[in-house]
Structure formats: structure tokens, C-alpha cells
All heavy atoms as a GROMACS GRO file, in nm:
protein
  614
    1MET      N    1  -7.224  20.267  15.771
    1MET     CA    2  -7.367  20.279  15.751
    1MET      C    3  -7.418  20.404  15.820
    1MET      O    4  -7.496  20.478  15.761
    1MET     CB    5  -7.437  20.155  15.805
    1MET     CG    6  -7.587  20.167  15.798
    1MET     SD    7  -7.678  20.021  15.847
    1MET     CE    8  -7.643  20.012  16.019
    2ARG      N    9  -7.376  20.430  15.942
    2ARG     CA   10  -7.426  20.546  16.016
    2ARG      C   11  -7.390  20.676  15.944
    2ARG      O   12  -7.473  20.765  15.931
    2ARG     CB   13  -7.370  20.547  16.158
    2ARG     CG   14  -7.425  20.662  16.240
    2ARG     CD   15  -7.367  20.666  16.378
    2ARG     NE   16  -7.392  20.542  16.447
    2ARG     CZ   17  -7.330  20.506  16.558
    2ARG    NH1   18  -7.239  20.584  16.612
    2ARG    NH2   19  -7.355  20.392  16.616
    3ARG      N   20  -7.267  20.686  15.896
    3ARG     CA   21  -7.223  20.807  15.828
    3ARG      C   22  -7.304  20.829  15.700
    3ARG      O   23  -7.346  20.940  15.671
    3ARG     CB   24  -7.075  20.799  15.794
    3ARG     CG   25  -7.023  20.930  15.734
    3ARG     CD   26  -6.883  20.917  15.685
    3ARG     NE   27  -6.888  20.833  15.565
    3ARG     CZ   28  -6.791  20.756  15.524
    3ARG    NH1   29  -6.679  20.748  15.592
    3ARG    NH2   30  -6.802  20.683  15.416
    4ASP      N   31  -7.327  20.722  15.625
    4ASP     CA   32  -7.406  20.733  15.502
    4ASP      C   33  -7.547  20.782  15.532
    4ASP      O   34  -7.601  20.868  15.461
    4ASP     CB   35  -7.414  20.598  15.431
    4ASP     CG   36  -7.279  20.549  15.381
    4ASP    OD1   37  -7.188  20.633  15.365
    4ASP    OD2   38  -7.266  20.428  15.360
    5PHE      N   39  -7.606  20.728  15.637
    5PHE     CA   40  -7.742  20.769  15.670
    5PHE      C   41  -7.745  20.913  15.721
    5PHE      O   42  -7.835  20.989  15.686
    5PHE     CB   43  -7.805  20.674  15.772
    5PHE     CG   44  -7.951  20.699  15.786
    5PHE    CD1   45  -8.037  20.670  15.682
    5PHE    CD2   46  -8.001  20.754  15.901
    5PHE    CE1   47  -8.171  20.696  15.692
    5PHE    CE2   48  -8.136  20.780  15.913
    5PHE     CZ   49  -8.221  20.750  15.808
    6CYS      N   50  -7.647  20.952  15.800
    6CYS     CA   51  -7.639  21.091  15.847
    6CYS      C   52  -7.624  21.187  15.730
    6CYS      O   53  -7.683  21.296  15.730
    6CYS     CB   54  -7.524  21.108  15.945
    6CYS     SG   55  -7.553  21.030  16.104
    7ASP      N   56  -7.546  21.148  15.631
    7ASP     CA   57  -7.533  21.229  15.510
    7ASP      C   58  -7.669  21.246  15.443
    7ASP      O   59  -7.705  21.356  15.400
    7ASP     CB   60  -7.436  21.166  15.411
    7ASP     CG   61  -7.291  21.175  15.455
    7ASP    OD1   62  -7.262  21.251  15.550
    7ASP    OD2   63  -7.208  21.104  15.395
    8GLY      N   64  -7.747  21.140  15.435
    8GLY     CA   65  -7.880  21.147  15.375
    8GLY      C   66  -7.973  21.240  15.451
    8GLY      O   67  -8.049  21.316  15.390
    9VAL      N   68  -7.967  21.236  15.583
    9VAL     CA   69  -8.049  21.326  15.665
    9VAL      C   70  -8.008  21.470  15.640
    9VAL      O   71  -8.092  21.558  15.619
    9VAL     CB   72  -8.037  21.291  15.816
    9VAL    CG1   73  -8.103  21.398  15.901
    9VAL    CG2   74  -8.100  21.155  15.844
   10GLY      N   75  -7.879  21.496  15.639
   10GLY     CA   76  -7.830  21.632  15.616
   10GLY      C   77  -7.868  21.685  15.479
   10GLY      O   78  -7.911  21.800  15.464
   11ILE      N   79  -7.854  21.601  15.377
   11ILE     CA   80  -7.889  21.643  15.241
   11ILE      C   81  -8.039  21.667  15.230
   11ILE      O   82  -8.083  21.764  15.167
   11ILE     CB   83  -7.841  21.538  15.139
   11ILE    CG1   84  -7.688  21.541  15.133
   11ILE    CG2   85  -7.902  21.561  15.002
   11ILE    CD1   86  -7.626  21.426  15.058
   12SER      N   87  -8.120  21.582  15.292
   12SER     CA   88  -8.265  21.603  15.292
   12SER      C   89  -8.301  21.736  15.353
   12SER      O   90  -8.388  21.808  15.303
   12SER     CB   91  -8.336  21.491  15.369
   12SER     OG   92  -8.320  21.368  15.306
   13CYS      N   93  -8.234  21.771  15.460
   13CYS     CA   94  -8.259  21.899  15.527
   13CYS      C   95  -8.219  22.015  15.437
   13CYS      O   96  -8.295  22.110  15.419
   13CYS     CB   97  -8.185  21.904  15.659
   13CYS     SG   98  -8.217  22.056  15.752
   14LEU      N   99  -8.100  22.007  15.378
   14LEU     CA  100  -8.052  22.115  15.290
   14LEU      C  101  -8.141  22.135  15.169
   14LEU      O  102  -8.162  22.248  15.124
   14LEU     CB  103  -7.909  22.086  15.244
   14LEU     CG  104  -7.801  22.099  15.350
   14LEU    CD1  105  -7.668  22.049  15.296
   14LEU    CD2  106  -7.788  22.243  15.396
   15LEU      N  107  -8.194  22.027  15.115
   15LEU     CA  108  -8.279  22.035  14.996
   15LEU      C  109  -8.426  22.055  15.031
   15LEU      O  110  -8.509  22.063  14.941
   15LEU     CB  111  -8.264  21.907  14.913
   15LEU     CG  112  -8.126  21.883  14.853
   15LEU    CD1  113  -8.122  21.748  14.782
   15LEU    CD2  114  -8.088  21.995  14.758
   16ASN      N  115  -8.456  22.060  15.162
   16ASN     CA  116  -8.595  22.069  15.207
   16ASN      C  117  -8.677  21.956  15.146
   16ASN      O  118  -8.788  21.976  15.097
   16ASN     CB  119  -8.655  22.206  15.173
   16ASN     CG  120  -8.781  22.233  15.253
   16ASN    OD1  121  -8.799  22.180  15.362
   16ASN    ND2  122  -8.868  22.314  15.198
   17ALA      N  123  -8.619  21.836  15.147
   17ALA     CA  124  -8.682  21.718  15.089
   17ALA      C  125  -8.733  21.626  15.200
   17ALA      O  126  -8.689  21.635  15.314
   17ALA     CB  127  -8.581  21.643  15.003
   18THR      N  128  -8.825  21.542  15.165
   18THR     CA  129  -8.876  21.442  15.258
   18THR      C  130  -8.785  21.321  15.257
   18THR      O  131  -8.745  21.273  15.151
   18THR     CB  132  -9.018  21.400  15.218
   18THR    OG1  133  -9.103  21.516  15.222
   18THR    CG2  134  -9.074  21.294  15.311
   19LEU      N  135  -8.750  21.271  15.373
   19LEU     CA  136  -8.663  21.154  15.386
   19LEU      C  137  -8.748  21.028  15.393
   19LEU      O  138  -8.841  21.020  15.473
   19LEU     CB  139  -8.579  21.167  15.513
   19LEU     CG  140  -8.484  21.053  15.543
   19LEU    CD1  141  -8.371  21.050  15.441
   19LEU    CD2  142  -8.428  21.066  15.682
   20VAL      N  143  -8.718  20.932  15.308
   20VAL     CA  144  -8.786  20.803  15.308
   20VAL      C  145  -8.697  20.705  15.384
   20VAL      O  146  -8.578  20.695  15.356
   20VAL     CB  147  -8.810  20.752  15.165
   20VAL    CG1  148  -8.880  20.617  15.167
   20VAL    CG2  149  -8.890  20.853  15.085
   21LEU      N  150  -8.754  20.635  15.482
   21LEU     CA  151  -8.675  20.537  15.556
   21LEU      C  152  -8.618  20.434  15.461
   21LEU      O  153  -8.690  20.379  15.377
   21LEU     CB  154  -8.761  20.468  15.663
   21LEU     CG  155  -8.811  20.559  15.775
   21LEU    CD1  156  -8.892  20.478  15.875
   21LEU    CD2  157  -8.697  20.630  15.845
   22PRO      N  158  -8.489  20.408  15.469
   22PRO     CA  159  -8.424  20.322  15.370
   22PRO      C  160  -8.443  20.173  15.397
   22PRO      O  161  -8.475  20.131  15.507
   22PRO     CB  162  -8.276  20.359  15.387
   22PRO     CG  163  -8.265  20.395  15.531
   22PRO     CD  164  -8.394  20.465  15.564
   23LYS      N  165  -8.419  20.096  15.292
   23LYS     CA  166  -8.404  19.952  15.302
   23LYS      C  167  -8.256  19.928  15.273
   23LYS      O  168  -8.203  19.976  15.174
   23LYS     CB  169  -8.491  19.880  15.201
   23LYS     CG  170  -8.638  19.887  15.235
   23LYS     CD  171  -8.717  19.800  15.141
   23LYS     CE  172  -8.860  19.780  15.179
   23LYS     NZ  173  -8.937  19.888  15.218
   24PHE      N  174  -8.188  19.860  15.361
   24PHE     CA  175  -8.045  19.838  15.348
   24PHE      C  176  -8.017  19.712  15.269
   24PHE      O  177  -8.086  19.612  15.284
   24PHE     CB  178  -7.980  19.826  15.486
   24PHE     CG  179  -8.003  19.944  15.574
   24PHE    CD1  180  -8.077  19.931  15.690
   24PHE    CD2  181  -7.952  20.068  15.541
   24PHE    CE1  182  -8.099  20.040  15.773
   24PHE    CE2  183  -7.974  20.178  15.623
   24PHE     CZ  184  -8.047  20.163  15.739
   25GLU      N  185  -7.914  19.716  15.187
   25GLU     CA  186  -7.867  19.596  15.121
   25GLU      C  187  -7.788  19.518  15.225
   25GLU      O  188  -7.682  19.562  15.268
   25GLU     CB  189  -7.779  19.629  15.001
   25GLU     CG  190  -7.855  19.692  14.887
   25GLU     CD  191  -7.764  19.718  14.769
   25GLU    OE1  192  -7.665  19.644  14.752
   25GLU    OE2  193  -7.793  19.812  14.697
   26VAL      N  194  -7.839  19.405  15.263
   26VAL     CA  195  -7.779  19.328  15.372
   26VAL      C  196  -7.637  19.287  15.339
   26VAL      O  197  -7.548  19.294  15.423
   26VAL     CB  198  -7.866  19.204  15.404
   26VAL    CG1  199  -7.798  19.116  15.506
   26VAL    CG2  200  -8.002  19.249  15.457
   27ALA      N  201  -7.612  19.249  15.217
   27ALA     CA  202  -7.479  19.202  15.179
   27ALA      C  203  -7.374  19.311  15.200
   27ALA      O  204  -7.258  19.281  15.226
   27ALA     CB  205  -7.479  19.157  15.034
   28ALA      N  206  -7.414  19.436  15.192
   28ALA     CA  207  -7.318  19.545  15.208
   28ALA      C  208  -7.276  19.564  15.354
   28ALA      O  209  -7.169  19.616  15.381
   28ALA     CB  210  -7.379  19.675  15.154
   29TYR      N  211  -7.359  19.521  15.449
   29TYR     CA  212  -7.331  19.547  15.590
   29TYR      C  213  -7.323  19.420  15.676
   29TYR      O  214  -7.247  19.415  15.770
   29TYR     CB  215  -7.438  19.640  15.649
   29TYR     CG  216  -7.441  19.773  15.578
   29TYR    CD1  217  -7.545  19.806  15.494
   29TYR    CD2  218  -7.338  19.865  15.595
   29TYR    CE1  219  -7.547  19.929  15.429
   29TYR    CE2  220  -7.340  19.987  15.530
   29TYR     CZ  221  -7.444  20.018  15.448
   29TYR     OH  222  -7.446  20.137  15.384
   30TRP      N  223  -7.407  19.323  15.644
   30TRP     CA  224  -7.409  19.201  15.725
   30TRP      C  225  -7.401  19.081  15.633
   30TRP      O  226  -7.443  19.086  15.519
   30TRP     CB  227  -7.539  19.192  15.804
   30TRP     CG  228  -7.564  19.309  15.892
   30TRP    CD1  229  -7.510  19.331  16.015
   30TRP    CD2  230  -7.648  19.422  15.865
   30TRP    NE1  231  -7.555  19.449  16.066
   30TRP    CE2  232  -7.640  19.507  15.976
   30TRP    CE3  233  -7.729  19.459  15.758
   30TRP    CZ2  234  -7.709  19.626  15.984
   30TRP    CZ3  235  -7.797  19.577  15.766
   30TRP    CH2  236  -7.787  19.658  15.877
   31ASN      N  237  -7.350  18.971  15.682
   31ASN     CA  238  -7.349  18.847  15.605
   31ASN      C  239  -7.473  18.767  15.640
   31ASN      O  240  -7.470  18.681  15.727
   31ASN     CB  241  -7.222  18.766  15.635
   31ASN     CG  242  -7.099  18.830  15.579
   31ASN    OD1  243  -7.107  18.893  15.474
   31ASN    ND2  244  -6.988  18.815  15.646
   32GLU      N  245  -7.582  18.800  15.572
   32GLU     CA  246  -7.708  18.731  15.594
   32GLU      C  247  -7.762  18.684  15.462
   32GLU      O  248  -7.726  18.734  15.356
   32GLU     CB  249  -7.810  18.825  15.661
   32GLU     CG  250  -7.775  18.864  15.802
   32GLU     CD  251  -7.886  18.943  15.869
   32GLU    OE1  252  -8.000  18.938  15.822
   32GLU    OE2  253  -7.857  19.008  15.969
   33SER      N  254  -7.853  18.588  15.468
   33SER     CA  255  -7.911  18.535  15.345
   33SER      C  256  -8.020  18.626  15.288
   33SER      O  257  -8.051  18.618  15.170
   33SER     CB  258  -7.970  18.396  15.372
   33SER     OG  259  -8.068  18.404  15.472
   34ARG      N  260  -8.078  18.713  15.370
   34ARG     CA  261  -8.180  18.805  15.319
   34ARG      C  262  -8.114  18.909  15.230
   34ARG      O  263  -8.000  18.947  15.250
   34ARG     CB  264  -8.251  18.877  15.434
   34ARG     CG  265  -8.328  18.784  15.523
   34ARG     CD  266  -8.399  18.859  15.631
   34ARG     NE  267  -8.303  18.931  15.714
   34ARG     CZ  268  -8.335  19.027  15.798
   34ARG    NH1  269  -8.460  19.065  15.810
   34ARG    NH2  270  -8.243  19.088  15.871
   35LEU      N  271  -8.188  18.959  15.131
   35LEU     CA  272  -8.133  19.059  15.041
   35LEU      C  273  -8.144  19.200  15.096
   35LEU      O  274  -8.057  19.282  15.074
   35LEU     CB  275  -8.204  19.052  14.905
   35LEU     CG  276  -8.182  18.922  14.827
   35LEU    CD1  277  -8.264  18.926  14.698
   35LEU    CD2  278  -8.035  18.903  14.796
   36CYS      N  279  -8.252  19.228  15.168
   36CYS     CA  280  -8.272  19.362  15.222
   36CYS      C  281  -8.311  19.353  15.370
   36CYS      O  282  -8.370  19.257  15.414
   36CYS     CB  283  -8.381  19.436  15.147
   36CYS     SG  284  -8.334  19.486  14.983
   37SER      N  285  -8.276  19.456  15.442
   37SER     CA  286  -8.310  19.467  15.582
   37SER      C  287  -8.378  19.602  15.600
   37SER      O  288  -8.334  19.702  15.546
   37SER     CB  289  -8.182  19.461  15.666
   37SER     OG  290  -8.213  19.474  15.802
   38GLY      N  291  -8.486  19.603  15.676
   38GLY     CA  292  -8.557  19.728  15.696
   38GLY      C  293  -8.491  19.816  15.800
   38GLY      O  294  -8.415  19.769  15.885
   39PHE      N  295  -8.519  19.943  15.790
   39PHE     CA  296  -8.469  20.041  15.887
   39PHE      C  297  -8.511  20.001  16.028
   39PHE      O  298  -8.433  20.012  16.123
   39PHE     CB  299  -8.525  20.179  15.850
   39PHE     CG  300  -8.473  20.291  15.934
   39PHE    CD1  301  -8.353  20.353  15.902
   39PHE    CD2  302  -8.544  20.338  16.042
   39PHE    CE1  303  -8.305  20.458  15.978
   39PHE    CE2  304  -8.497  20.443  16.120
   39PHE     CZ  305  -8.376  20.503  16.087
   40GLU      N  306  -8.633  19.950  16.039
   40GLU     CA  307  -8.686  19.912  16.170
   40GLU      C  308  -8.615  19.791  16.230
   40GLU      O  309  -8.624  19.767  16.350
   40GLU     CB  310  -8.837  19.887  16.163
   40GLU     CG  311  -8.878  19.772  16.074
   40GLU     CD  312  -8.886  19.807  15.926
   40GLU    OE1  313  -8.871  19.924  15.889
   40GLU    OE2  314  -8.904  19.713  15.846
   41ASP      N  315  -8.544  19.715  16.149
   41ASP     CA  316  -8.466  19.601  16.200
   41ASP      C  317  -8.341  19.648  16.273
   41ASP      O  318  -8.284  19.574  16.352
   41ASP     CB  319  -8.422  19.508  16.086
   41ASP     CG  320  -8.540  19.439  16.019
   41ASP    OD1  321  -8.644  19.423  16.085
   41ASP    OD2  322  -8.526  19.403  15.901
   42VAL      N  323  -8.298  19.771  16.245
   42VAL     CA  324  -8.173  19.822  16.300
   42VAL      C  325  -8.196  19.935  16.400
   42VAL      O  326  -8.125  19.945  16.500
   42VAL     CB  327  -8.080  19.870  16.185
   42VAL    CG1  328  -7.948  19.921  16.239
   42VAL    CG2  329  -8.059  19.761  16.082
   43PHE      N  330  -8.294  20.021  16.372
   43PHE     CA  331  -8.317  20.141  16.452
   43PHE      C  332  -8.458  20.144  16.511
   43PHE      O  333  -8.548  20.078  16.461
   43PHE     CB  334  -8.296  20.267  16.367
   43PHE     CG  335  -8.158  20.280  16.310
   43PHE    CD1  336  -8.131  20.247  16.179
   43PHE    CD2  337  -8.054  20.326  16.390
   43PHE    CE1  338  -8.003  20.260  16.126
   43PHE    CE2  339  -7.926  20.339  16.339
   43PHE     CZ  340  -7.901  20.306  16.207
   44ASP      N  341  -8.476  20.226  16.613
   44ASP     CA  342  -8.607  20.252  16.672
   44ASP      C  343  -8.675  20.359  16.587
   44ASP      O  344  -8.644  20.478  16.598
   44ASP     CB  345  -8.591  20.300  16.816
   44ASP     CG  346  -8.722  20.324  16.888
   44ASP    OD1  347  -8.827  20.330  16.821
   44ASP    OD2  348  -8.718  20.340  17.010
   45VAL      N  349  -8.767  20.318  16.501
   45VAL     CA  350  -8.828  20.407  16.403
   45VAL      C  351  -8.903  20.522  16.469
   45VAL      O  352  -8.889  20.638  16.429
   45VAL     CB  353  -8.923  20.328  16.309
   45VAL    CG1  354  -8.998  20.422  16.216
   45VAL    CG2  355  -8.844  20.226  16.230
   46GLU      N  356  -8.985  20.493  16.568
   46GLU     CA  357  -9.064  20.598  16.633
   46GLU      C  358  -8.974  20.704  16.697
   46GLU      O  359  -9.000  20.823  16.688
   46GLU     CB  360  -9.159  20.538  16.737
   46GLU     CG  361  -9.264  20.446  16.678
   46GLU     CD  362  -9.349  20.515  16.572
   46GLU    OE1  363  -9.382  20.635  16.585
   46GLU    OE2  364  -9.382  20.447  16.473
   47TYR      N  365  -8.868  20.660  16.762
   47TYR     CA  366  -8.773  20.753  16.824
   47TYR      C  367  -8.706  20.840  16.718
   47TYR      O  368  -8.693  20.961  16.734
   47TYR     CB  369  -8.669  20.674  16.904
   47TYR     CG  370  -8.566  20.761  16.971
   47TYR    CD1  371  -8.595  20.827  17.090
   47TYR    CD2  372  -8.440  20.778  16.915
   47TYR    CE1  373  -8.500  20.907  17.152
   47TYR    CE2  374  -8.345  20.858  16.976
   47TYR     CZ  375  -8.376  20.922  17.095
   47TYR     OH  376  -8.282  21.002  17.156
   48PHE      N  377  -8.665  20.778  16.608
   48PHE     CA  378  -8.600  20.851  16.501
   48PHE      C  379  -8.692  20.957  16.442
   48PHE      O  380  -8.653  21.072  16.425
   48PHE     CB  381  -8.554  20.755  16.391
   48PHE     CG  382  -8.494  20.825  16.274
   48PHE    CD1  383  -8.366  20.877  16.279
   48PHE    CD2  384  -8.567  20.841  16.157
   48PHE    CE1  385  -8.311  20.944  16.171
   48PHE    CE2  386  -8.513  20.907  16.049
   48PHE     CZ  387  -8.385  20.958  16.056
   49ILE      N  388  -8.816  20.919  16.411
   49ILE     CA  389  -8.912  21.014  16.354
   49ILE      C  390  -8.939  21.128  16.451
   49ILE      O  391  -8.944  21.245  16.410
   49ILE     CB  392  -9.042  20.942  16.313
   49ILE    CG1  393  -9.014  20.848  16.194
   49ILE    CG2  394  -9.152  21.042  16.279
   49ILE    CD1  395  -9.131  20.759  16.156
   50GLN      N  396  -8.951  21.096  16.578
   50GLN     CA  397  -8.974  21.199  16.680
   50GLN      C  398  -8.856  21.296  16.685
   50GLN      O  399  -8.875  21.417  16.692
   50GLN     CB  400  -8.994  21.133  16.816
   50GLN     CG  401  -9.013  21.230  16.929
   50GLN     CD  402  -9.016  21.160  17.064
   50GLN    OE1  403  -8.986  21.042  17.076
   50GLN    NE2  404  -9.050  21.234  17.166
   51LYS      N  405  -8.734  21.246  16.680
   51LYS     CA  406  -8.616  21.332  16.687
   51LYS      C  407  -8.596  21.416  16.561
   51LYS      O  408  -8.538  21.523  16.566
   51LYS     CB  409  -8.490  21.250  16.715
   51LYS     CG  410  -8.487  21.192  16.854
   51LYS     CD  411  -8.491  21.304  16.956
   51LYS     CE  412  -8.494  21.251  17.096
   51LYS     NZ  413  -8.502  21.357  17.196
   52MET      N  414  -8.645  21.369  16.448
   52MET     CA  415  -8.633  21.443  16.323
   52MET      C  416  -8.742  21.550  16.307
   52MET      O  417  -8.730  21.637  16.221
   52MET     CB  418  -8.639  21.348  16.202
   52MET     CG  419  -8.520  21.256  16.191
   52MET     SD  420  -8.365  21.345  16.159
   52MET     CE  421  -8.286  21.333  16.318
   53ASN      N  422  -8.844  21.544  16.393
   53ASN     CA  423  -8.954  21.640  16.386
   53ASN      C  424  -8.900  21.782  16.396
   53ASN      O  425  -8.827  21.816  16.488
   53ASN     CB  426  -9.055  21.612  16.497
   53ASN     CG  427  -9.180  21.694  16.482
   53ASN    OD1  428  -9.212  21.740  16.372
   53ASN    ND2  429  -9.251  21.713  16.592
   54GLY      N  430  -8.936  21.866  16.297
   54GLY     CA  431  -8.889  22.003  16.295
   54GLY      C  432  -8.757  22.021  16.222
   54GLY      O  433  -8.716  22.133  16.193
   55PHE      N  434  -8.690  21.912  16.193
   55PHE     CA  435  -8.562  21.916  16.123
   55PHE      C  436  -8.580  21.870  15.978
   55PHE      O  437  -8.541  21.938  15.885
   55PHE     CB  438  -8.460  21.829  16.196
   55PHE     CG  439  -8.324  21.828  16.137
   55PHE    CD1  440  -8.246  21.943  16.135
   55PHE    CD2  441  -8.272  21.713  16.081
   55PHE    CE1  442  -8.119  21.944  16.078
   55PHE    CE2  443  -8.145  21.712  16.025
   55PHE     CZ  444  -8.070  21.827  16.024
   56VAL      N  445  -8.639  21.754  15.961
   56VAL     CA  446  -8.666  21.698  15.829
   56VAL      C  447  -8.791  21.610  15.839
   56VAL      O  448  -8.812  21.543  15.940
   56VAL     CB  449  -8.545  21.619  15.774
   56VAL    CG1  450  -8.517  21.496  15.856
   56VAL    CG2  451  -8.562  21.583  15.629
   57GLN      N  452  -8.876  21.616  15.736
   57GLN     CA  453  -8.995  21.532  15.733
   57GLN      C  454  -8.954  21.390  15.696
   57GLN      O  455  -8.873  21.370  15.605
   57GLN     CB  456  -9.096  21.584  15.632
   57GLN     CG  457  -9.224  21.504  15.629
   57GLN     CD  458  -9.324  21.559  15.528
   57GLN    OE1  459  -9.300  21.660  15.463
   57GLN    NE2  460  -9.436  21.493  15.517
   58VAL      N  461  -9.010  21.292  15.766
   58VAL     CA  462  -8.975  21.152  15.743
   58VAL      C  463  -9.102  21.073  15.709
   58VAL      O  464  -9.205  21.090  15.774
   58VAL     CB  465  -8.909  21.090  15.869
   58VAL    CG1  466  -8.877  20.943  15.847
   58VAL    CG2  467  -8.786  21.167  15.908
   59VAL      N  468  -9.094  20.989  15.606
   59VAL     CA  469  -9.203  20.897  15.574
   59VAL      C  470  -9.147  20.756  15.576
   59VAL      O  471  -9.029  20.734  15.551
   59VAL     CB  472  -9.268  20.928  15.437
   59VAL    CG1  473  -9.337  21.063  15.439
   59VAL    CG2  474  -9.169  20.922  15.324
   60ARG      N  475  -9.233  20.662  15.606
   60ARG     CA  476  -9.189  20.522  15.617
   60ARG      C  477  -9.161  20.459  15.481
   60ARG      O  478  -9.074  20.375  15.468
   60ARG     CB  479  -9.292  20.440  15.692
   60ARG     CG  480  -9.303  20.482  15.836
   60ARG     CD  481  -9.413  20.402  15.907
   60ARG     NE  482  -9.431  20.451  16.042
   60ARG     CZ  483  -9.362  20.406  16.146
   60ARG    NH1  484  -9.273  20.312  16.130
   60ARG    NH2  485  -9.384  20.455  16.266
   61GLU      N  486  -9.239  20.496  15.379
   61GLU     CA  487  -9.217  20.442  15.245
   61GLU      C  488  -9.271  20.538  15.141
   61GLU      O  489  -9.349  20.628  15.173
   61GLU     CB  490  -9.278  20.304  15.229
   61GLU     CG  491  -9.426  20.299  15.257
   61GLU     CD  492  -9.480  20.156  15.257
   61GLU    OE1  493  -9.412  20.067  15.308
   61GLU    OE2  494  -9.590  20.137  15.204
   62LEU      N  495  -9.228  20.520  15.018
   62LEU     CA  496  -9.274  20.604  14.909
   62LEU      C  497  -9.422  20.578  14.880
   62LEU      O  498  -9.468  20.464  14.894
   62LEU     CB  499  -9.195  20.573  14.782
   62LEU     CG  500  -9.054  20.626  14.772
   62LEU    CD1  501  -8.986  20.570  14.648
   62LEU    CD2  502  -9.054  20.777  14.768
   63PRO      N  503  -9.494  20.680  14.835
   63PRO     CA  504  -9.631  20.656  14.788
   63PRO      C  505  -9.627  20.558  14.670
   63PRO      O  506  -9.529  20.552  14.596
   63PRO     CB  507  -9.678  20.794  14.742
   63PRO     CG  508  -9.589  20.891  14.810
   63PRO     CD  509  -9.458  20.821  14.830
   64ALA      N  510  -9.733  20.482  14.653
   64ALA     CA  511  -9.736  20.377  14.551
   64ALA      C  512  -9.707  20.430  14.412
   64ALA      O  513  -9.637  20.364  14.333
   64ALA     CB  514  -9.872  20.307  14.553
   65GLU      N  515  -9.756  20.549  14.377
   65GLU     CA  516  -9.734  20.601  14.242
   65GLU      C  517  -9.588  20.635  14.216
   65GLU      O  518  -9.543  20.637  14.103
   65GLU     CB  519  -9.822  20.723  14.213
   65GLU     CG  520  -9.797  20.842  14.302
   65GLU     CD  521  -9.878  20.841  14.431
   65GLU    OE1  522  -9.944  20.740  14.462
   65GLU    OE2  523  -9.874  20.942  14.502
   66LEU      N  524  -9.510  20.661  14.320
   66LEU     CA  525  -9.367  20.685  14.303
   66LEU      C  526  -9.286  20.557  14.317
   66LEU      O  527  -9.185  20.539  14.250
   66LEU     CB  528  -9.318  20.787  14.405
   66LEU     CG  529  -9.373  20.928  14.390
   66LEU    CD1  530  -9.322  21.015  14.504
   66LEU    CD2  531  -9.336  20.987  14.257
   67ALA      N  532  -9.328  20.469  14.405
   67ALA     CA  533  -9.254  20.346  14.431
   67ALA      C  534  -9.255  20.253  14.311
   67ALA      O  535  -9.164  20.172  14.294
   67ALA     CB  536  -9.313  20.274  14.552
   68SER      N  537  -9.355  20.266  14.224
   68SER     CA  538  -9.364  20.177  14.109
   68SER      C  539  -9.270  20.217  13.996
   68SER      O  540  -9.250  20.142  13.903
   68SER     CB  541  -9.508  20.174  14.056
   68SER     OG  542  -9.545  20.303  14.009
   69LYS      N  543  -9.210  20.335  14.004
   69LYS     CA  544  -9.119  20.379  13.898
   69LYS      C  545  -8.984  20.311  13.912
   69LYS      O  546  -8.936  20.286  14.023
   69LYS     CB  547  -9.101  20.531  13.904
   69LYS     CG  548  -9.230  20.602  13.876
   69LYS     CD  549  -9.210  20.750  13.867
   69LYS     CE  550  -9.347  20.812  13.844
   69LYS     NZ  551  -9.345  20.925  13.763
   70GLU      N  552  -8.923  20.284  13.801
   70GLU     CA  553  -8.793  20.216  13.801
   70GLU      C  554  -8.685  20.314  13.846
   70GLU      O  555  -8.680  20.428  13.803
   70GLU     CB  556  -8.762  20.164  13.662
   70GLU     CG  557  -8.640  20.077  13.657
   70GLU     CD  558  -8.622  20.015  13.520
   70GLU    OE1  559  -8.722  19.988  13.453
   70GLU    OE2  560  -8.507  19.994  13.482
   71GLY      N  561  -8.600  20.267  13.933
   71GLY     CA  562  -8.492  20.350  13.985
   71GLY      C  563  -8.380  20.369  13.885
   71GLY      O  564  -8.374  20.304  13.782
   72VAL      N  565  -8.290  20.457  13.918
   72VAL     CA  566  -8.174  20.486  13.835
   72VAL      C  567  -8.055  20.408  13.892
   72VAL      O  568  -8.029  20.413  14.011
   72VAL     CB  569  -8.143  20.636  13.834
   72VAL    CG1  570  -8.018  20.666  13.755
   72VAL    CG2  571  -8.262  20.714  13.780
   73ALA      N  572  -7.984  20.337  13.807
   73ALA     CA  573  -7.868  20.261  13.851
   73ALA      C  574  -7.758  20.357  13.897
   73ALA      O  575  -7.734  20.458  13.834
   73ALA     CB  576  -7.816  20.172  13.741
   74ASN      N  577  -7.695  20.326  14.010
   74ASN     CA  578  -7.587  20.410  14.061
   74ASN      C  579  -7.458  20.328  14.077
   74ASN      O  580  -7.389  20.340  14.176
   74ASN     CB  581  -7.627  20.478  14.190
   74ASN     CG  582  -7.658  20.380  14.300
   74ASN    OD1  583  -7.655  20.261  14.279
   74ASN    ND2  584  -7.685  20.429  14.418
   75ASP      N  585  -7.428  20.248  13.977
   75ASP     CA  586  -7.309  20.163  13.982
   75ASP      C  587  -7.180  20.244  13.983
   75ASP      O  588  -7.075  20.193  14.015
   75ASP     CB  589  -7.306  20.068  13.863
   75ASP     CG  590  -7.421  19.968  13.869
   75ASP    OD1  591  -7.471  19.944  13.980
   75ASP    OD2  592  -7.461  19.917  13.762
   76TRP      N  593  -7.187  20.368  13.944
   76TRP     CA  594  -7.068  20.452  13.938
   76TRP      C  595  -7.020  20.499  14.074
   76TRP      O  596  -6.912  20.551  14.087
   76TRP     CB  597  -7.093  20.573  13.848
   76TRP     CG  598  -7.213  20.654  13.889
   76TRP    CD1  599  -7.341  20.635  13.851
   76TRP    CD2  600  -7.214  20.766  13.979
   76TRP    NE1  601  -7.423  20.728  13.912
   76TRP    CE2  602  -7.347  20.809  13.991
   76TRP    CE3  603  -7.115  20.832  14.050
   76TRP    CZ2  604  -7.383  20.917  14.071
   76TRP    CZ3  605  -7.153  20.940  14.130
   76TRP    CH2  606  -7.286  20.980  14.138
   77LEU      N  607  -7.100  20.477  14.180
   77LEU     CA  608  -7.059  20.521  14.315
   77LEU      C  609  -6.953  20.435  14.372
   77LEU      O  610  -6.937  20.326  14.372
   77LEU     CB  611  -7.180  20.524  14.408
   77LEU     CG  612  -7.279  20.634  14.380
   77LEU    CD1  613  -7.397  20.622  14.476
   77LEU    CD2  614  -7.218  20.770  14.392
   0.00000   0.00000   0.00000
């Protein structure tokens, strides 16, 4: 999980893109009954945002007009 997230931070920086805090698929990392786990359940969000300042812009969630769009399936990964 850490490596995947570090890759996302690096790619966001290279593309000069804004990083959206992720929601993790719990089944992929933990054996829990919940389907998703928030970034804040695992990491200190304020500390992370502070440390990313000047490196990559971070937002907690997508704006509503973007979040309502259907995502692209990535089953090929």
C-alpha cells in the first residue's frame, strides 16, 4: 500500500497534478467487513498535507461536479 501511494504522489508531482486523498479498498489490504477505508483511518491527514506543501497540491476529495462522473474500469491492472 505504501509503495502504491508513494507512486501516486510522485506521478502527481511529475504531471503537476492535484492529488486527491484516496479511499482504500479494504478487502485489498485488510480483512474487514467495510468496503472502503478512508485515508484518515490510516494516516495523519494534516501532517501529510503539511509535508506535501510545496511538492504537490493535495485535496481531501474531488469537487462534486467531477466526483459524480463514472470512473473508468481498471481491471487490466
